[in-house]
C-alpha positions as CSV (number, residue, x, y, z in Angstrom):
1,M,-20.4,-18.6,35.3
2,D,-17.4,-16.3,35.4
3,D,-17.9,-12.5,35.4
4,R,-14.2,-11.6,35.1
5,P,-13.4,-9.6,32.0
6,I,-12.1,-10.9,28.7
7,G,-8.7,-9.4,27.7
8,I,-8.3,-8.2,24.1
9,F,-5.2,-6.7,22.5
10,D,-4.1,-5.3,19.2
11,S,-1.3,-3.1,18.0
12,G,-3.8,-0.2,18.0
13,L,-7.3,0.6,16.8
14,G,-7.8,-2.6,14.7
15,G,-9.0,-4.8,17.5
16,L,-12.0,-2.6,18.1
17,T,-13.5,-4.5,15.2
18,A,-13.5,-7.5,17.6
19,V,-14.8,-5.3,20.4
20,R,-17.8,-4.3,18.3
21,A,-18.5,-8.0,17.4
22,L,-18.2,-9.0,21.1
23,V,-20.6,-6.3,22.3
24,A,-23.1,-7.3,19.6
25,A,-22.9,-11.0,20.3
26,A,-22.4,-11.0,24.1
27,P,-23.3,-7.6,25.7
28,W,-23.1,-9.2,29.1
29,E,-19.4,-9.9,28.9
30,S,-17.0,-7.4,30.4
31,F,-13.7,-6.7,28.6
32,I,-10.5,-4.9,28.9
33,Y,-9.0,-3.7,25.6
34,L,-5.3,-2.8,25.1
35,G,-4.3,-1.0,21.9
36,D,-0.5,-0.8,21.8
37,T,-0.4,2.3,19.7
38,A,3.1,3.3,20.9
39,H,4.5,0.3,19.0
40,A,2.2,0.3,16.0
41,P,2.4,-0.9,13.3
42,Y,3.4,-4.4,14.2
43,G,3.4,-5.6,10.6
44,D,7.0,-4.6,9.8
45,R,8.6,-6.0,13.0
46,T,10.6,-9.2,13.3
47,P,9.3,-12.3,15.0
48,P,11.6,-11.8,18.0
49,E,10.3,-8.2,18.4
50,L,6.7,-9.4,18.1
51,A,7.3,-12.0,20.8
52,V,8.5,-9.4,23.2
53,L,5.5,-7.2,22.5
54,A,3.0,-10.1,22.8
55,R,4.4,-11.0,26.2
56,Q,4.2,-7.4,27.3
57,N,0.6,-7.2,26.3
58,V,-0.5,-10.5,27.8
59,R,1.3,-9.5,31.1
60,F,-0.6,-6.2,31.2
61,L,-3.9,-7.9,30.8
62,R,-3.2,-10.7,33.2
63,E,-2.3,-8.2,35.8
64,R,-5.9,-6.9,35.5
65,G,-7.5,-10.3,36.1
66,V,-8.8,-11.4,32.8
67,K,-10.4,-14.8,32.4
68,A,-9.5,-15.3,28.8
69,L,-7.5,-13.6,26.0
70,L,-8.5,-12.7,22.5
71,V,-5.5,-11.9,20.4
72,A,-7.2,-9.4,18.1
73,C,-4.1,-8.9,16.0
74,N,-3.3,-11.1,13.0
75,T,0.4,-10.3,13.1
76,S,0.7,-11.4,16.8
77,T,-1.4,-14.5,16.1
78,A,0.7,-15.5,13.1
79,N,4.0,-14.9,14.8
80,S,3.6,-15.2,18.5
81,M,0.7,-17.5,19.3
82,Q,2.9,-20.5,20.3
83,V,4.9,-18.2,22.6
84,M,1.7,-17.0,24.3
85,L,0.2,-20.5,24.7
86,A,3.5,-21.8,26.1
87,D,3.8,-19.0,28.6
88,N,0.1,-19.1,29.7
89,P,-1.1,-22.8,29.9
90,D,-3.8,-21.8,32.4
91,L,-5.4,-19.1,30.3
92,P,-7.8,-19.7,27.4
93,I,-6.4,-17.9,24.4
94,T,-8.0,-17.4,21.0
95,G,-6.4,-15.9,17.9
96,V,-7.9,-14.6,14.7
97,I,-6.3,-16.8,12.0
98,E,-8.0,-20.2,12.5
99,P,-11.5,-18.8,12.8
100,A,-11.1,-16.5,9.8
101,A,-9.6,-19.3,7.7
102,G,-12.6,-21.5,8.6
103,A,-15.0,-18.7,7.6
104,A,-13.3,-18.2,4.3
105,V,-13.3,-21.9,3.4
106,S,-17.0,-22.0,4.2
107,A,-17.8,-18.9,2.2
108,T,-15.8,-19.5,-1.0
109,E,-17.5,-21.2,-4.0
110,S,-14.6,-21.2,-6.4
111,G,-11.9,-22.1,-3.9
112,R,-10.0,-19.0,-4.8
113,I,-9.4,-17.0,-1.6
114,G,-7.6,-13.6,-1.3
115,L,-5.8,-12.4,1.8
116,M,-5.1,-8.7,2.7
117,A,-2.7,-8.6,5.6
118,T,0.4,-7.0,7.1
119,A,3.8,-8.0,5.7
120,A,4.6,-10.0,8.8
121,T,1.4,-12.0,8.6
122,V,1.8,-12.7,4.9
123,A,5.5,-13.7,5.4
124,S,4.5,-16.1,8.2
125,G,2.4,-18.2,5.8
126,A,0.0,-18.8,8.7
127,Y,-3.2,-18.2,6.7
128,E,-2.2,-20.4,3.8
129,R,-1.4,-23.3,6.2
130,A,-4.7,-22.9,8.1
131,I,-6.7,-22.7,4.9
132,R,-5.0,-25.7,3.3
133,R,-5.5,-27.8,6.4
134,L,-9.2,-27.3,5.9
135,D,-9.2,-27.5,2.1
136,P,-6.0,-28.7,0.4
137,R,-7.4,-27.6,-3.0
138,A,-7.9,-24.0,-2.1
139,A,-5.8,-21.4,-4.0
140,V,-4.7,-18.5,-1.8
141,T,-3.5,-15.2,-3.2
142,A,-2.0,-12.9,-0.5
143,A,-1.3,-9.2,-0.7
144,A,0.9,-7.5,1.9
145,C,-0.6,-4.1,2.7
146,P,2.0,-2.0,4.6
147,K,0.3,1.4,4.0
148,L,-3.1,0.6,5.5
149,V,-2.5,0.4,9.3
150,P,-0.7,3.7,9.4
151,L,-3.6,5.3,7.6
152,V,-6.1,3.9,10.0
153,E,-4.1,4.8,13.0
154,A,-3.9,8.4,11.7
155,G,-7.7,8.4,11.4
156,R,-7.8,8.4,7.6
157,V,-10.6,5.9,7.2
158,S,-13.0,7.5,4.7
159,P,-13.4,5.8,1.4
160,E,-13.2,9.2,-0.1
161,D,-9.6,9.7,1.2
162,P,-7.5,9.6,-2.0
163,E,-4.4,8.1,-0.4
164,L,-6.4,5.4,1.2
165,A,-8.4,4.6,-1.9
166,A,-5.3,4.4,-4.0
167,A,-3.6,2.1,-1.5
168,V,-6.6,-0.2,-1.3
169,E,-6.9,-0.4,-5.1
170,E,-3.2,-1.2,-5.3
171,Y,-3.4,-4.1,-2.9
172,A,-6.7,-5.4,-4.3
173,A,-5.4,-5.6,-7.9
174,P,-3.5,-8.9,-7.6
175,L,-6.5,-10.5,-5.8
176,L,-8.9,-9.4,-8.5
177,A,-6.4,-10.7,-11.2
178,A,-6.6,-14.1,-9.5
179,A,-10.4,-14.0,-9.7
180,V,-10.9,-14.6,-6.0
181,D,-14.5,-14.7,-4.7
182,T,-13.6,-14.3,-1.0
183,V,-11.2,-11.9,0.7
184,I,-10.0,-12.3,4.2
185,L,-9.4,-8.9,5.9
186,G,-6.4,-10.4,7.6
187,C,-5.7,-7.5,9.9
188,T,-8.3,-6.3,12.4
189,H,-7.7,-2.7,11.3
190,Y,-9.1,-3.4,7.8
191,P,-12.8,-3.7,8.7
192,I,-12.6,-0.1,9.8
193,I,-12.0,0.7,6.1
194,R,-14.4,-1.9,4.9
195,A,-16.2,0.6,2.7
196,A,-12.9,1.4,0.8
197,V,-12.2,-2.3,0.4
198,R,-15.7,-3.0,-0.8
199,R,-15.4,-0.2,-3.4
200,A,-12.1,-1.7,-4.7
201,V,-13.2,-5.4,-4.9
202,G,-16.8,-4.9,-6.0
203,P,-20.1,-6.2,-4.7
204,D,-19.7,-9.9,-5.5
205,V,-16.6,-10.7,-3.4
206,T,-17.3,-11.9,0.2
207,L,-15.3,-10.1,2.8
208,I,-14.3,-12.0,5.9
209,D,-13.8,-10.0,9.1
210,S,-11.1,-11.9,11.1
211,G,-12.0,-10.1,14.4
212,A,-15.7,-11.0,14.2
213,A,-14.9,-14.6,13.4
214,S,-12.6,-14.9,16.4
215,V,-15.2,-13.6,18.8
216,G,-17.5,-16.5,17.9
217,A,-14.7,-18.9,18.5
218,L,-13.9,-17.4,21.9
219,L,-17.5,-17.4,23.1
220,R,-17.8,-21.1,22.1
221,L,-14.7,-21.9,24.1
222,L,-15.9,-20.1,27.1
223,E,-19.3,-21.8,26.9
224,R,-17.6,-25.2,26.8
225,R,-15.7,-24.3,29.9
226,G,-18.8,-22.9,31.7
227,A,-17.0,-19.5,31.9
228,L,-19.5,-17.2,30.2
229,G,-20.6,-14.2,32.2
230,D,-24.0,-13.5,33.7
231,T,-26.4,-12.9,30.8
232,A,-28.6,-10.8,33.1
233,K,-26.0,-8.1,33.4
234,T,-24.4,-5.5,31.2
235,G,-20.7,-6.0,30.9
236,G,-18.1,-3.4,31.8
237,R,-15.9,-1.8,29.2
238,R,-12.4,-0.5,29.7
239,F,-9.9,0.7,27.1
240,Y,-6.1,1.3,27.4
241,C,-3.8,2.7,24.7
242,S,-0.1,3.3,24.9
243,A,0.1,6.5,22.8
244,G,-2.1,8.9,20.9
245,R,-5.2,8.8,23.2
246,D,-7.1,11.6,21.4
247,T,-6.9,9.9,18.0
248,F,-7.6,6.5,19.6
249,V,-10.8,7.9,21.2
250,D,-11.9,9.9,18.2
251,V,-11.6,7.1,15.7
252,G,-12.7,4.4,18.1
253,S,-15.8,6.3,19.2
254,A,-16.8,6.9,15.6
255,F,-16.3,3.2,14.7
256,L,-18.0,1.7,17.8
257,G,-20.9,4.2,17.9
258,W,-20.4,5.4,21.4
259,D,-18.2,7.9,23.3
260,M,-15.2,6.0,24.6
261,S,-13.5,9.0,26.3
262,A,-14.6,8.2,29.9
263,Q,-13.6,4.5,29.5
264,T,-10.2,5.1,28.0
265,E,-6.9,5.5,29.8
266,L,-3.4,6.3,28.4
267,T,-0.9,3.8,29.9
268,T,2.8,3.0,29.7
269,L,3.8,-0.6,28.9
């Protein structure tokens, strides 16, 4: 048993989709969440820049005594996972790509899988490699979606928002043209706008939440290590963001379903 907190980081609000999944699956686990809103979006940054940011985020969480790390950022997972693993051989680290790829391969019936992700994640090819390791016959159609993270970070998450709806429809078009039956929401921001994505792709396409998939993988890893927390307790919750605390709290509270304000601190990285 290990009651130390789990560390979770993302470029901003997106990793709260993983937080919601963690609280639902393992309410006894404590966590510390870092949203690096000062440097969002990550999706248009270079691999060297992303490595610097990943190291900064891991250092911040390690200084607060986390027992494991969930990299709830597809862009960081795709571009910086090997850096984080090499720097932290003693720390259990789970990313979002392998679990989401596995969930998509299990869900698809046609073998045609769509990916909506940031430009950096798409450019990395990490999802295609992960999917084809599991099913070499799978056909992956990827769409880079640079407009979506800024809209989410600005709190524009309603499916009725005309700019959001137009952007989602634009990015969904090539996936629908490829007749995909499964779409990976390959950025943890995207489940926050799940309703808009669902409207664009229709009711018959399976949507894969990369954050939720990664939580299951992390909990299985902790269980194998005997490092789950005390299930008789309720875990602590702590949030940090590096800019825009008011928007972070407002959008995050609406998404999670509880008031985060007393649990959230603005920090400098």
